N, CA, C and O atoms as CSV, one atom per row, in Angstrom:
chain,resi,resn,atom,element,x,y,z
A,1,MET,N,N,81.576,119.397,97.456
A,1,MET,CA,C,80.623,119.801,96.560
A,1,MET,C,C,80.931,119.633,95.041
A,1,MET,O,O,82.072,119.859,94.640
A,2,ALA,N,N,79.968,119.251,94.206
A,2,ALA,CA,C,80.267,119.079,92.969
A,2,ALA,C,C,79.610,120.323,92.167
A,2,ALA,O,O,78.882,121.112,92.768
A,3,ILE,N,N,79.863,120.455,90.933
A,3,ILE,CA,C,79.292,121.490,90.029
A,3,ILE,C,C,78.437,120.934,89.067
A,3,ILE,O,O,78.835,120.037,88.324
A,4,ASN,N,N,77.162,121.437,89.003
A,4,ASN,CA,C,76.162,120.972,88.138
A,4,ASN,C,C,76.186,122.105,86.875
A,4,ASN,O,O,76.237,123.300,87.165
A,5,ARG,N,N,76.152,121.725,85.645
A,5,ARG,CA,C,76.240,122.464,84.556
A,5,ARG,C,C,75.127,122.227,83.732
A,5,ARG,O,O,74.861,121.078,83.379
A,6,ILE,N,N,74.275,123.438,83.300
A,6,ILE,CA,C,73.135,123.418,82.487
A,6,ILE,C,C,73.439,124.198,81.268
A,6,ILE,O,O,73.822,125.346,81.495
A,7,ASN,N,N,73.361,123.860,80.082
A,7,ASN,CA,C,73.504,124.772,78.923
A,7,ASN,C,C,72.594,124.468,77.684
A,7,ASN,O,O,72.272,123.326,77.356
A,8,ALA,N,N,72.233,125.552,77.065
A,8,ALA,CA,C,71.459,125.512,75.841
A,8,ALA,C,C,72.383,126.310,74.608
A,8,ALA,O,O,73.194,127.157,74.983
A,9,SER,N,N,72.275,126.092,73.502
A,9,SER,CA,C,72.796,126.840,72.356
A,9,SER,C,C,72.109,127.009,71.286
A,9,SER,O,O,71.285,126.127,71.046
A,10,ALA,N,N,72.213,128.108,70.365
A,10,ALA,CA,C,71.340,128.236,69.224
A,10,ALA,C,C,72.042,129.164,68.301
A,10,ALA,O,O,72.818,130.009,68.747
A,11,VAL,N,N,71.781,129.029,66.931
A,11,VAL,CA,C,72.230,130.017,66.024
A,11,VAL,C,C,71.321,131.019,65.960
A,11,VAL,O,O,70.121,130.747,65.906
A,12,ILE,N,N,71.749,132.250,65.957
A,12,ILE,CA,C,70.666,133.226,65.902
A,12,ILE,C,C,70.944,134.190,64.580
A,12,ILE,O,O,72.105,134.505,64.319
A,13,PRO,N,N,70.030,134.572,63.893
A,13,PRO,CA,C,70.099,135.118,62.581
A,13,PRO,C,C,70.127,136.538,62.677
A,13,PRO,O,O,69.274,137.272,62.179
A,14,ALA,N,N,71.282,136.976,63.429
A,14,ALA,CA,C,71.693,138.384,63.519
A,14,ALA,C,C,72.958,138.597,63.934
A,14,ALA,O,O,73.581,137.699,64.500
A,15,PRO,N,N,73.509,139.855,63.695
A,15,PRO,CA,C,74.973,140.181,63.905
A,15,PRO,C,C,75.167,139.926,65.351
A,15,PRO,O,O,74.237,140.112,66.136
A,16,ALA,N,N,76.484,139.452,65.796
A,16,ALA,CA,C,76.756,139.178,67.096
A,16,ALA,C,C,76.811,140.422,67.896
A,16,ALA,O,O,76.417,140.407,69.062
A,17,ASP,N,N,77.241,141.425,67.385
A,17,ASP,CA,C,77.297,142.683,68.240
A,17,ASP,C,C,75.838,143.077,68.534
A,17,ASP,O,O,75.523,143.467,69.658
A,18,ARG,N,N,75.036,142.987,67.630
A,18,ARG,CA,C,73.442,143.253,67.886
A,18,ARG,C,C,72.948,142.405,68.978
A,18,ARG,O,O,72.295,142.919,69.886
A,19,VAL,N,N,73.220,141.082,68.964
A,19,VAL,CA,C,72.716,140.136,69.840
A,19,VAL,C,C,73.370,140.335,71.229
A,19,VAL,O,O,72.671,140.229,72.237
A,20,TYR,N,N,74.509,140.582,71.301
A,20,TYR,CA,C,75.204,140.880,72.589
A,20,TYR,C,C,74.657,142.166,73.271
A,20,TYR,O,O,74.399,142.257,74.471
A,21,GLY,N,N,74.533,143.021,72.460
A,21,GLY,CA,C,73.931,144.431,72.862
A,21,GLY,C,C,72.412,144.229,73.709
A,21,GLY,O,O,72.070,144.803,74.743
A,22,ILE,N,N,71.702,143.301,72.969
A,22,ILE,CA,C,70.475,142.951,73.555
A,22,ILE,C,C,70.710,142.322,74.718
A,22,ILE,O,O,70.056,142.804,75.643
A,23,ILE,N,N,71.398,141.430,75.008
A,23,ILE,CA,C,71.766,140.726,76.269
A,23,ILE,C,C,72.247,141.612,77.247
A,23,ILE,O,O,71.750,141.591,78.372
A,24,ALA,N,N,73.177,142.406,76.951
A,24,ALA,CA,C,73.889,143.005,77.984
A,24,ALA,C,C,72.886,144.394,78.277
A,24,ALA,O,O,73.275,145.141,79.175
A,25,ASP,N,N,71.877,144.685,77.701
A,25,ASP,CA,C,70.982,145.776,78.029
A,25,ASP,C,C,69.802,145.525,78.958
A,25,ASP,O,O,68.687,145.274,78.500
A,26,TYR,N,N,70.020,145.586,80.113
A,26,TYR,CA,C,69.020,145.167,81.221
A,26,TYR,C,C,67.918,145.960,81.227
A,26,TYR,O,O,66.965,145.514,81.867
A,27,ARG,N,N,67.771,147.086,80.655
A,27,ARG,CA,C,66.752,148.163,80.708
A,27,ARG,C,C,65.807,147.888,79.481
A,27,ARG,O,O,64.591,147.803,79.651
A,28,ASP,N,N,66.401,147.746,78.208
A,28,ASP,CA,C,65.540,147.712,77.009
A,28,ASP,C,C,65.709,146.646,76.008
A,28,ASP,O,O,65.129,146.557,74.926
A,29,GLY,N,N,66.695,145.745,76.583
A,29,GLY,CA,C,66.924,144.533,75.582
A,29,GLY,C,C,66.604,143.195,76.443
A,29,GLY,O,O,65.592,142.543,76.187
A,30,HIS,N,N,67.416,142.842,77.377
A,30,HIS,CA,C,67.267,141.737,78.062
A,30,HIS,C,C,65.835,141.385,78.700
A,30,HIS,O,O,65.449,140.219,78.779
A,31,PRO,N,N,65.142,142.382,79.110
A,31,PRO,CA,C,63.729,141.916,79.568
A,31,PRO,C,C,62.899,141.271,78.607
A,31,PRO,O,O,62.024,140.483,78.965
A,32,HIS,N,N,63.149,141.601,77.189
A,32,HIS,CA,C,62.364,141.101,76.074
A,32,HIS,C,C,62.660,139.602,75.878
A,32,HIS,O,O,61.776,138.924,75.353
A,33,ILE,N,N,63.890,138.979,76.272
A,33,ILE,CA,C,64.167,137.668,75.968
A,33,ILE,C,C,63.821,136.726,77.030
A,33,ILE,O,O,63.971,135.522,76.827
A,34,LEU,N,N,63.272,137.258,78.391
A,34,LEU,CA,C,62.961,136.383,79.368
A,34,LEU,C,C,61.508,135.827,79.206
A,34,LEU,O,O,60.498,136.523,79.105
A,35,PRO,N,N,61.564,134.477,79.198
A,35,PRO,CA,C,60.188,133.755,78.946
A,35,PRO,C,C,59.356,133.821,80.110
A,35,PRO,O,O,59.821,133.675,81.240
A,36,LYS,N,N,58.272,134.012,79.905
A,36,LYS,CA,C,57.041,133.899,80.807
A,36,LYS,C,C,56.633,132.346,80.740
A,36,LYS,O,O,57.044,131.671,79.796
A,37,PRO,N,N,56.015,131.911,81.505
A,37,PRO,CA,C,55.642,132.260,82.973
A,37,PRO,C,C,56.769,132.350,84.054
A,37,PRO,O,O,56.632,132.828,85.181
A,38,TYR,N,N,57.919,131.802,83.513
A,38,TYR,CA,C,59.101,131.475,84.551
A,38,TYR,C,C,59.591,132.863,85.063
A,38,TYR,O,O,59.646,133.048,86.279
A,39,PHE,N,N,59.922,133.768,84.262
A,39,PHE,CA,C,60.439,134.989,84.709
A,39,PHE,C,C,59.217,135.981,85.095
A,39,PHE,O,O,58.425,136.308,84.212
A,40,LEU,N,N,59.082,136.419,86.317
A,40,LEU,CA,C,58.031,137.339,86.720
A,40,LEU,C,C,58.426,138.729,86.728
A,40,LEU,O,O,57.555,139.566,86.492
A,41,SER,N,N,59.695,139.125,86.982
A,41,SER,CA,C,60.135,140.523,87.137
A,41,SER,C,C,61.593,140.535,87.036
A,41,SER,O,O,62.338,139.623,87.395
A,42,LEU,N,N,61.928,141.643,86.520
A,42,LEU,CA,C,63.373,142.188,86.401
A,42,LEU,C,C,63.452,143.493,86.604
A,42,LEU,O,O,62.894,144.311,85.874
A,43,GLU,N,N,64.210,143.814,87.695
A,43,GLU,CA,C,64.355,145.280,88.056
A,43,GLU,C,C,65.922,145.590,87.977
A,43,GLU,O,O,66.727,144.759,88.398
A,44,VAL,N,N,66.299,146.704,87.472
A,44,VAL,CA,C,67.646,147.153,87.323
A,44,VAL,C,C,67.909,147.923,88.686
A,44,VAL,O,O,67.270,148.952,88.903
A,45,VAL,N,N,68.781,147.481,89.562
A,45,VAL,CA,C,69.223,148.077,90.840
A,45,VAL,C,C,70.332,149.079,90.641
A,45,VAL,O,O,70.285,150.110,91.313
A,46,GLU,N,N,71.305,148.897,89.811
A,46,GLU,CA,C,72.356,149.654,89.555
A,46,GLU,C,C,72.770,149.532,87.963
A,46,GLU,O,O,72.562,148.542,87.263
A,47,GLY,N,N,73.311,150.581,87.609
A,47,GLY,CA,C,73.746,150.588,85.988
A,47,GLY,C,C,72.645,150.239,85.046
A,47,GLY,O,O,71.621,150.921,85.100
A,48,GLY,N,N,72.726,149.270,84.196
A,48,GLY,CA,C,71.700,148.882,83.272
A,48,GLY,C,C,72.230,148.388,82.095
A,48,GLY,O,O,71.480,147.735,81.370
A,49,VAL,N,N,73.546,148.600,81.715
A,49,VAL,CA,C,74.111,148.053,80.556
A,49,VAL,C,C,75.617,147.435,80.740
A,49,VAL,O,O,76.619,148.139,80.862
A,50,GLY,N,N,75.612,146.160,80.741
A,50,GLY,CA,C,76.948,145.488,80.774
A,50,GLY,C,C,77.571,145.427,82.281
A,50,GLY,O,O,76.828,145.520,83.258
A,51,ALA,N,N,78.953,145.269,82.405
A,51,ALA,CA,C,79.508,145.178,83.671
A,51,ALA,C,C,79.057,146.203,84.663
A,51,ALA,O,O,78.779,147.365,84.366
A,52,GLY,N,N,79.004,145.678,85.885
A,52,GLY,CA,C,78.542,146.687,86.985
A,52,GLY,C,C,77.176,146.677,87.223
A,52,GLY,O,O,76.753,147.063,88.313
A,53,THR,N,N,76.379,146.262,86.294
A,53,THR,CA,C,74.899,146.155,86.385
A,53,THR,C,C,74.554,145.233,87.540
A,53,THR,O,O,75.164,144.168,87.634
A,54,VAL,N,N,73.596,145.567,88.451
A,54,VAL,CA,C,72.945,144.879,89.449
A,54,VAL,C,C,71.543,144.679,89.140
A,54,VAL,O,O,70.840,145.679,88.992
A,55,VAL,N,N,71.021,143.469,89.019
A,55,VAL,CA,C,69.568,143.345,88.815
A,55,VAL,C,C,69.002,142.462,89.860
A,55,VAL,O,O,69.746,141.647,90.406
A,56,ALA,N,N,67.673,142.555,90.208
A,56,ALA,CA,C,66.919,141.895,91.117
A,56,ALA,C,C,65.705,141.207,90.178
A,56,ALA,O,O,65.043,141.847,89.360
A,57,PHE,N,N,65.578,140.057,90.405
A,57,PHE,CA,C,64.565,139.160,89.529
A,57,PHE,C,C,63.901,138.251,90.160
A,57,PHE,O,O,64.450,137.766,91.150
A,58,SER,N,N,62.665,137.808,89.810
A,58,SER,CA,C,61.847,136.898,90.265
A,58,SER,C,C,61.473,135.885,89.269
A,58,SER,O,O,61.150,136.167,88.115
A,59,MET,N,N,61.538,134.468,89.845
A,59,MET,CA,C,61.167,133.523,88.934
A,59,MET,C,C,60.281,132.488,89.457
A,59,MET,O,O,60.390,132.155,90.638
A,60,ARG,N,N,59.446,131.966,88.721
A,60,ARG,CA,C,58.594,130.888,89.311
A,60,ARG,C,C,59.223,129.547,88.850
A,60,ARG,O,O,59.308,129.274,87.653
A,61,LEU,N,N,59.687,128.670,89.882
A,61,LEU,CA,C,60.297,127.531,89.650
A,61,LEU,C,C,59.584,126.519,90.515
A,61,LEU,O,O,59.318,126.772,91.690
A,62,MET,N,N,59.283,125.407,89.953
A,62,MET,CA,C,58.444,124.260,90.533
A,62,MET,C,C,57.384,124.677,91.562
A,62,MET,O,O,57.252,124.166,92.674
A,63,GLY,N,N,56.594,125.746,91.010
A,63,GLY,CA,C,55.456,126.073,91.579
A,63,GLY,C,C,55.769,127.166,92.833
A,63,GLY,O,O,54.882,127.545,93.598
A,64,ARG,N,N,56.987,127.551,92.905
A,64,ARG,CA,C,57.294,128.591,94.042
A,64,ARG,C,C,58.019,129.869,93.263
A,64,ARG,O,O,58.818,129.749,92.334
A,65,VAL,N,N,57.617,130.968,93.778
A,65,VAL,CA,C,58.330,132.150,93.374
A,65,VAL,C,C,59.574,132.311,94.262
A,65,VAL,O,O,59.540,132.145,95.481
A,66,GLN,N,N,60.722,132.661,93.537
A,66,GLN,CA,C,61.950,132.737,94.186
A,66,GLN,C,C,62.561,133.984,93.606
A,66,GLN,O,O,62.448,134.382,92.447
A,67,HIS,N,N,63.314,134.613,94.730
A,67,HIS,CA,C,63.835,136.042,94.136
A,67,HIS,C,C,65.314,135.946,94.239
A,67,HIS,O,O,65.866,135.258,95.098
A,68,PHE,N,N,65.969,136.673,93.315
A,68,PHE,CA,C,67.451,136.631,93.192
A,68,PHE,C,C,67.815,138.033,92.882
A,68,PHE,O,O,67.054,138.880,92.413
A,69,ARG,N,N,69.239,138.206,93.238
A,69,ARG,CA,C,69.999,139.425,92.958
A,69,ARG,C,C,71.145,139.056,92.362
A,69,ARG,O,O,71.828,138.221,92.955
A,70,ALA,N,N,71.602,139.565,91.111
A,70,ALA,CA,C,72.637,139.107,90.539
A,70,ALA,C,C,73.590,140.447,90.087
A,70,ALA,O,O,73.132,141.568,89.867
A,71,THR,N,N,74.784,140.125,90.016
A,71,THR,CA,C,75.868,141.345,89.560
A,71,THR,C,C,76.439,140.696,88.118
A,71,THR,O,O,76.787,139.523,87.988
A,72,VAL,N,N,76.457,141.690,87.097
A,72,VAL,CA,C,76.883,141.367,85.916
A,72,VAL,C,C,78.271,141.844,85.762
A,72,VAL,O,O,78.641,142.921,86.228
A,73,SER,N,N,79.161,140.911,85.001
A,73,SER,CA,C,80.414,141.251,84.588
A,73,SER,C,C,80.669,140.770,83.195
A,73,SER,O,O,79.945,139.970,82.603
A,74,GLU,N,N,81.734,141.309,82.726
A,74,GLU,CA,C,82.020,141.077,81.240
A,74,GLU,C,C,83.481,140.573,81.033
A,74,GLU,O,O,84.354,141.309,80.573
A,75,PRO,N,N,83.696,139.305,81.391
A,75,PRO,CA,C,85.231,138.836,81.211
A,75,PRO,C,C,85.806,139.082,79.785
A,75,PRO,O,O,86.994,139.354,79.606
A,76,GLU,N,N,84.929,138.973,78.819
A,76,GLU,CA,C,85.337,139.299,77.563
A,76,GLU,C,C,84.228,140.181,76.895
A,76,GLU,O,O,83.293,139.651,76.295
A,77,PRO,N,N,84.351,141.525,77.011
A,77,PRO,CA,C,83.260,142.380,76.627
A,77,PRO,C,C,82.865,142.247,75.086
A,77,PRO,O,O,83.744,142.216,74.225
A,78,GLY,N,N,81.670,142.179,74.811
A,78,GLY,CA,C,81.236,141.942,73.425
A,78,GLY,C,C,81.110,140.436,73.005
A,78,GLY,O,O,80.548,140.079,71.969
A,79,ARG,N,N,81.705,139.569,73.936
A,79,ARG,CA,C,81.519,138.163,73.733
A,79,ARG,C,C,80.952,137.337,74.828
A,79,ARG,O,O,80.162,136.409,74.652
A,80,VAL,N,N,81.468,137.792,76.111
A,80,VAL,CA,C,80.904,136.801,77.174
A,80,VAL,C,C,80.359,137.806,78.441
A,80,VAL,O,O,81.025,138.676,79.001
A,81,LEU,N,N,79.234,137.500,78.664
A,81,LEU,CA,C,78.687,138.373,79.695
A,81,LEU,C,C,78.228,137.396,80.847
A,81,LEU,O,O,77.571,136.395,80.562
A,82,VAL,N,N,78.542,137.660,82.025
A,82,VAL,CA,C,78.382,136.729,83.365
A,82,VAL,C,C,77.500,137.309,84.392
A,82,VAL,O,O,77.806,138.404,84.866
A,83,GLU,N,N,76.370,136.656,84.815
A,83,GLU,CA,C,75.560,136.931,85.916
A,83,GLU,C,C,75.883,136.172,87.125
A,83,GLU,O,O,75.794,134.952,86.989
A,84,THR,N,N,76.229,136.593,88.246
A,84,THR,CA,C,76.562,135.918,89.534
A,84,THR,C,C,75.504,136.258,90.399
A,84,THR,O,O,75.367,137.428,90.755
A,85,ASN,N,N,74.671,135.287,90.814
A,85,ASN,CA,C,73.653,135.539,91.552
A,85,ASN,C,C,73.852,135.324,93.025
A,85,ASN,O,O,74.837,134.692,93.406
A,86,ASP,N,N,72.909,135.847,93.948
A,86,ASP,CA,C,73.246,135.697,95.427
A,86,ASP,C,C,73.132,134.109,95.948
A,86,ASP,O,O,73.496,133.767,97.073
A,87,SER,N,N,72.655,133.332,95.106
A,87,SER,CA,C,72.460,131.800,95.438
A,87,SER,C,C,73.681,131.106,95.003
A,87,SER,O,O,73.678,129.875,95.023
A,88,GLY,N,N,74.680,131.718,94.630
A,88,GLY,CA,C,75.831,131.090,94.102
A,88,GLY,C,C,75.878,130.692,92.616
A,88,GLY,O,O,76.959,130.423,92.094
A,89,ALA,N,N,74.786,130.652,91.962
A,89,ALA,CA,C,74.783,130.291,90.458
A,89,ALA,C,C,75.394,131.274,89.607
A,89,ALA,O,O,75.217,132.478,89.788
A,90,VAL,N,N,76.148,130.776,88.632
A,90,VAL,CA,C,76.810,131.775,87.451
A,90,VAL,C,C,76.277,131.305,86.372
A,90,VAL,O,O,76.302,130.120,86.038
A,91,THR,N,N,75.766,132.211,85.769
A,91,THR,CA,C,75.137,132.104,84.219
A,91,THR,C,C,75.925,132.967,83.267
A,91,THR,O,O,76.044,134.184,83.408
A,92,SER,N,N,76.443,132.278,82.312
A,92,SER,CA,C,77.238,132.981,81.077
A,92,SER,C,C,76.397,132.993,79.847
A,92,SER,O,O,75.656,132.081,79.481
A,93,PHE,N,N,76.590,134.078,79.282
A,93,PHE,CA,C,75.886,134.203,77.796
A,93,PHE,C,C,77.263,134.360,76.928
A,93,PHE,O,O,78.052,135.269,77.183
A,94,VAL,N,N,77.468,133.533,76.019
A,94,VAL,CA,C,78.649,133.534,75.214
A,94,VAL,C,C,78.102,133.579,73.845
A,94,VAL,O,O,77.354,132.740,73.341
A,95,VAL,N,N,78.614,134.782,73.236
A,95,VAL,CA,C,78.083,135.064,71.654
A,95,VAL,C,C,79.292,135.091,70.801
A,95,VAL,O,O,80.232,135.869,70.961
A,96,ASP,N,N,79.190,134.103,69.801
A,96,ASP,CA,C,80.192,133.669,68.869
A,96,ASP,C,C,79.785,134.128,67.488
A,96,ASP,O,O,78.789,133.605,66.988
A,97,PRO,N,N,80.426,135.013,66.849
A,97,PRO,CA,C,79.973,135.253,65.333
A,97,PRO,C,C,80.085,134.045,64.547
A,97,PRO,O,O,80.866,133.132,64.813
A,98,ARG,N,N,79.237,134.067,63.515
A,98,ARG,CA,C,79.112,132.967,62.563
A,98,ARG,C,C,79.056,133.698,61.177
A,98,ARG,O,O,78.672,134.867,61.149
A,99,PRO,N,N,79.443,133.016,59.963
A,99,PRO,CA,C,79.302,133.422,58.878
A,99,PRO,C,C,77.787,133.767,58.397
A,99,PRO,O,O,76.820,133.134,58.821
A,100,GLY,N,N,77.687,134.800,57.499
A,100,GLY,CA,C,76.330,135.020,57.114
A,100,GLY,C,C,75.513,135.990,57.998
A,100,GLY,O,O,74.282,136.024,57.978
A,101,ASN,N,N,76.305,136.791,58.793
A,101,ASN,CA,C,75.483,137.826,59.545
A,101,ASN,C,C,74.762,137.031,60.711
A,101,ASN,O,O,73.706,137.481,61.154
A,102,GLN,N,N,75.262,135.946,61.183
A,102,GLN,CA,C,74.599,135.154,62.248
A,102,GLN,C,C,75.672,135.122,63.316
A,102,GLN,O,O,76.824,135.525,63.151
A,103,CYS,N,N,75.133,134.555,64.525
A,103,CYS,CA,C,76.032,134.377,65.645
A,103,CYS,C,C,75.426,133.067,66.410
A,103,CYS,O,O,74.222,132.815,66.373
A,104,GLN,N,N,76.322,132.298,67.072
A,104,GLN,CA,C,75.704,131.425,67.939
A,104,GLN,C,C,75.912,131.736,69.468
A,104,GLN,O,O,77.011,131.963,69.974
A,105,VAL,N,N,74.708,131.714,70.136
A,105,VAL,CA,C,74.623,132.109,71.500
A,105,VAL,C,C,74.600,130.846,72.420
A,105,VAL,O,O,73.827,129.942,72.103
A,106,THR,N,N,75.402,130.700,73.563
A,106,THR,CA,C,75.337,129.769,74.483
A,106,THR,C,C,74.944,130.171,75.851
A,106,THR,O,O,75.575,131.102,76.350
A,107,ILE,N,N,73.972,129.597,76.553
A,107,ILE,CA,C,73.738,130.096,77.790
A,107,ILE,C,C,74.188,128.879,78.602
A,107,ILE,O,O,73.797,127.763,78.261
A,108,VAL,N,N,75.081,129.057,79.776
A,108,VAL,CA,C,75.603,128.202,80.683
A,108,VAL,C,C,75.378,128.657,82.005
A,108,VAL,O,O,75.649,129.800,82.372
A,109,THR,N,N,74.813,127.649,82.830
A,109,THR,CA,C,74.623,127.951,84.218
A,109,THR,C,C,75.421,126.837,84.995
A,109,THR,O,O,75.319,125.648,84.695
A,110,GLU,N,N,76.208,127.294,85.996
A,110,GLU,CA,C,76.945,126.493,86.990
A,110,GLU,C,C,76.445,126.659,88.324
A,110,GLU,O,O,76.478,127.762,88.870
A,111,THR,N,N,75.980,125.626,88.889
A,111,THR,CA,C,75.587,125.849,90.460
A,111,THR,C,C,76.294,124.649,91.145
A,111,THR,O,O,76.666,123.635,90.555
A,112,ASP,N,N,76.436,124.917,92.546
A,112,ASP,CA,C,76.989,123.870,93.275
A,112,ASP,C,C,75.886,122.885,93.889
A,112,ASP,O,O,74.831,123.308,94.361
A,113,VAL,N,N,76.203,121.645,93.843
A,113,VAL,CA,C,75.290,120.532,94.471
A,113,VAL,C,C,76.163,119.609,95.386
A,113,VAL,O,O,77.388,119.493,95.354
A,114,ARG,N,N,75.280,118.985,96.199
A,114,ARG,CA,C,75.968,118.292,97.191
A,114,ARG,C,C,76.543,116.933,96.403
A,114,ARG,O,O,76.008,116.506,95.380
A,115,ASP,N,N,77.591,116.381,96.964
A,115,ASP,CA,C,78.190,115.051,96.435
A,115,ASP,C,C,77.036,114.032,96.681
A,115,ASP,O,O,76.139,114.141,97.518
A,116,GLY,N,N,77.221,113.080,95.842
A,116,GLY,CA,C,76.441,111.704,96.216
A,116,GLY,C,C,75.133,111.648,95.493
A,116,GLY,O,O,74.932,112.470,94.599
A,117,ILE,N,N,74.393,110.923,95.737
A,117,ILE,CA,C,72.941,110.709,95.118
A,117,ILE,C,C,72.168,111.936,95.293
A,117,ILE,O,O,71.535,112.363,94.327
A,118,ALA,N,N,72.144,112.532,96.376
A,118,ALA,CA,C,71.183,113.666,96.467
A,118,ALA,C,C,71.583,114.854,95.625
A,118,ALA,O,O,70.722,115.681,95.325
A,119,GLY,N,N,72.957,115.007,95.185
A,119,GLY,CA,C,73.461,116.073,94.509
A,119,GLY,C,C,73.063,115.648,93.003
A,119,GLY,O,O,72.660,116.523,92.236
A,120,LYS,N,N,73.180,114.223,92.550
A,120,LYS,CA,C,72.983,113.809,91.281
A,120,LYS,C,C,71.279,114.076,91.000
A,120,LYS,O,O,70.877,114.487,89.912
A,121,ILE,N,N,70.562,113.841,91.904
A,121,ILE,CA,C,69.222,114.240,91.741
A,121,ILE,C,C,68.705,115.608,91.513
A,121,ILE,O,O,67.864,116.036,90.722
A,122,ALA,N,N,69.516,116.245,92.521
A,122,ALA,CA,C,69.224,117.752,92.501
A,122,ALA,C,C,69.680,118.378,91.237
A,122,ALA,O,O,68.998,119.253,90.703
A,123,GLY,N,N,70.963,117.913,90.660
A,123,GLY,CA,C,71.438,118.297,89.257
A,123,GLY,C,C,70.481,117.923,88.208
A,123,GLY,O,O,70.064,118.758,87.406
A,124,TRP,N,N,70.098,116.616,88.190
A,124,TRP,CA,C,69.108,116.315,87.193
A,124,TRP,C,C,67.837,117.113,87.031
A,124,TRP,O,O,67.417,117.510,85.945
A,125,LEU,N,N,67.200,117.335,88.314
A,125,LEU,CA,C,66.009,118.205,88.371
A,125,LEU,C,C,66.251,119.495,87.878
A,125,LEU,O,O,65.386,120.014,87.172
A,126,THR,N,N,67.450,120.189,88.177
A,126,THR,CA,C,67.830,121.409,87.757
A,126,THR,C,C,67.854,121.534,86.227
A,126,THR,O,O,67.214,122.396,85.623
A,127,ASN,N,N,68.670,120.574,85.616
A,127,ASN,CA,C,68.862,120.386,84.251
A,127,ASN,C,C,67.470,120.379,83.668
A,127,ASN,O,O,67.202,121.230,82.820
A,128,ARG,N,N,66.583,119.525,84.030
A,128,ARG,CA,C,65.177,119.393,83.591
A,128,ARG,C,C,64.342,120.468,83.578
A,128,ARG,O,O,63.565,120.720,82.658
A,129,LEU,N,N,64.516,121.291,84.852
A,129,LEU,CA,C,63.914,122.618,84.647
A,129,LEU,C,C,64.289,123.645,83.925
A,129,LEU,O,O,63.484,124.256,83.223
A,130,LEU,N,N,65.641,123.981,84.012
A,130,LEU,CA,C,66.172,125.118,83.332
A,130,LEU,C,C,66.422,124.890,81.849
A,130,LEU,O,O,66.005,125.762,81.088
A,131,HIS,N,N,67.009,123.898,81.368
A,131,HIS,CA,C,67.204,123.554,79.824
A,131,HIS,C,C,66.127,124.136,78.963
A,131,HIS,O,O,66.426,124.965,78.104
A,132,PRO,N,N,64.813,123.725,79.156
A,132,PRO,CA,C,63.668,124.239,78.367
A,132,PRO,C,C,63.463,125.688,78.579
A,132,PRO,O,O,62.986,126.283,77.612
A,133,ILE,N,N,63.713,126.361,79.602
A,133,ILE,CA,C,63.608,127.668,79.955
A,133,ILE,C,C,64.689,128.457,78.922
A,133,ILE,O,O,64.390,129.416,78.210
A,134,TYR,N,N,65.755,127.946,78.997
A,134,TYR,CA,C,66.994,128.255,78.086
A,134,TYR,C,C,66.650,128.328,76.605
A,134,TYR,O,O,66.898,129.301,75.893
A,135,VAL,N,N,66.074,127.238,76.223
A,135,VAL,CA,C,65.709,127.031,74.860
A,135,VAL,C,C,64.650,128.053,74.562
A,135,VAL,O,O,64.813,128.689,73.520
A,136,LYS,N,N,63.604,128.320,75.284
A,136,LYS,CA,C,62.753,129.412,75.084
A,136,LYS,C,C,63.403,130.950,74.942
A,136,LYS,O,O,63.046,131.825,74.154
A,137,GLU,N,N,64.380,131.006,75.865
A,137,GLU,CA,C,64.911,132.232,76.012
A,137,GLU,C,C,65.824,132.547,74.625
A,137,GLU,O,O,65.894,133.668,74.122
A,138,LEU,N,N,66.432,131.484,74.162
A,138,LEU,CA,C,67.126,131.735,73.014
A,138,LEU,C,C,66.226,132.007,71.905
A,138,LEU,O,O,66.528,132.910,71.125
A,139,ALA,N,N,65.067,131.280,71.724
A,139,ALA,CA,C,64.183,131.628,70.622
A,139,ALA,C,C,63.589,133.160,70.796
A,139,ALA,O,O,63.542,133.946,69.850
A,140,GLN,N,N,63.192,133.444,71.978
A,140,GLN,CA,C,62.770,134.778,72.088
A,140,GLN,C,C,63.912,135.908,71.734
A,140,GLN,O,O,63.589,136.971,71.204
A,141,LEU,N,N,65.129,135.623,72.035
A,141,LEU,CA,C,66.250,136.258,71.702
A,141,LEU,C,C,66.463,136.344,70.165
A,141,LEU,O,O,66.894,137.377,69.654
A,142,ALA,N,N,66.165,135.282,69.465
A,142,ALA,CA,C,66.244,135.240,68.043
A,142,ALA,C,C,65.130,136.043,67.375
A,142,ALA,O,O,65.362,136.754,66.397
A,143,ALA,N,N,63.939,135.921,67.908
A,143,ALA,CA,C,62.816,136.722,67.329
A,143,ALA,C,C,62.980,138.289,67.872
A,143,ALA,O,O,62.529,139.091,67.054
A,144,PHE,N,N,63.404,138.759,68.800
A,144,PHE,CA,C,63.567,140.119,69.280
A,144,PHE,C,C,64.725,140.672,68.416
A,144,PHE,O,O,64.664,141.820,67.974
A,145,ALA,N,N,65.802,139.846,68.166
A,145,ALA,CA,C,66.931,140.473,67.350
A,145,ALA,C,C,66.497,140.823,65.944
A,145,ALA,O,O,67.116,141.640,65.262
A,146,GLN,N,N,65.344,140.142,65.499
A,146,GLN,CA,C,64.869,140.339,64.135
A,146,GLN,C,C,64.006,141.565,63.868
A,146,GLN,O,O,63.896,142.116,62.773
A,147,VAL,N,N,63.317,141.977,65.170
A,147,VAL,CA,C,62.598,143.121,65.058
A,147,VAL,C,C,63.142,144.367,65.872
A,147,VAL,O,O,62.678,145.488,65.665
A,148,SER,N,N,64.015,144.166,66.690
A,148,SER,CA,C,64.420,145.418,67.382
A,148,SER,C,C,65.165,146.339,66.488
A,148,SER,O,O,65.759,145.848,65.528
A,149,PRO,N,N,65.201,147.552,66.684
A,149,PRO,CA,C,66.049,148.453,65.891
A,149,PRO,C,C,67.543,148.299,66.174
A,149,PRO,O,O,67.939,148.029,67.308
A,150,GLU,N,N,68.377,148.473,65.132
A,150,GLU,CA,C,69.664,148.390,65.433
A,150,GLU,C,C,70.214,149.667,66.239
A,150,GLU,O,O,69.681,150.766,66.089
A,151,LYS,N,N,71.295,149.474,67.092
A,151,LYS,CA,C,71.702,150.545,67.956
A,151,LYS,C,C,73.098,150.963,67.461
A,151,LYS,O,O,73.704,151.876,68.022
């Protein structure tokens, strides 16, 4: 098996702690950054903020609705949040402070793909599908960070 890696990054004009707080809050923050029509639902099953949170979500991908369940961990609380879903995909949100009350956010998903040409095609298709979704998610995060009240 090979690993396929999809990522997108953006500078967000808000403090890193505020942005990380939005990402980690699956009840009141994270739902606001999920772009439609791709994300159809997000339900908190356990917890709600940060490590130990379990979520169920549905996405429309390539014309099909797919359902996932993910567990959240925080290998570096305040900087790195990781969602590991039941299909084996691992998505990380990395928030790095930048000068001027800004931060850089990078979303990275790693998935297993088959070796050989079939895996290369699957990886290419996944990248073409998810990268634009992540770009929209980062734009929504930037917009929401500007209007959400500080916690």
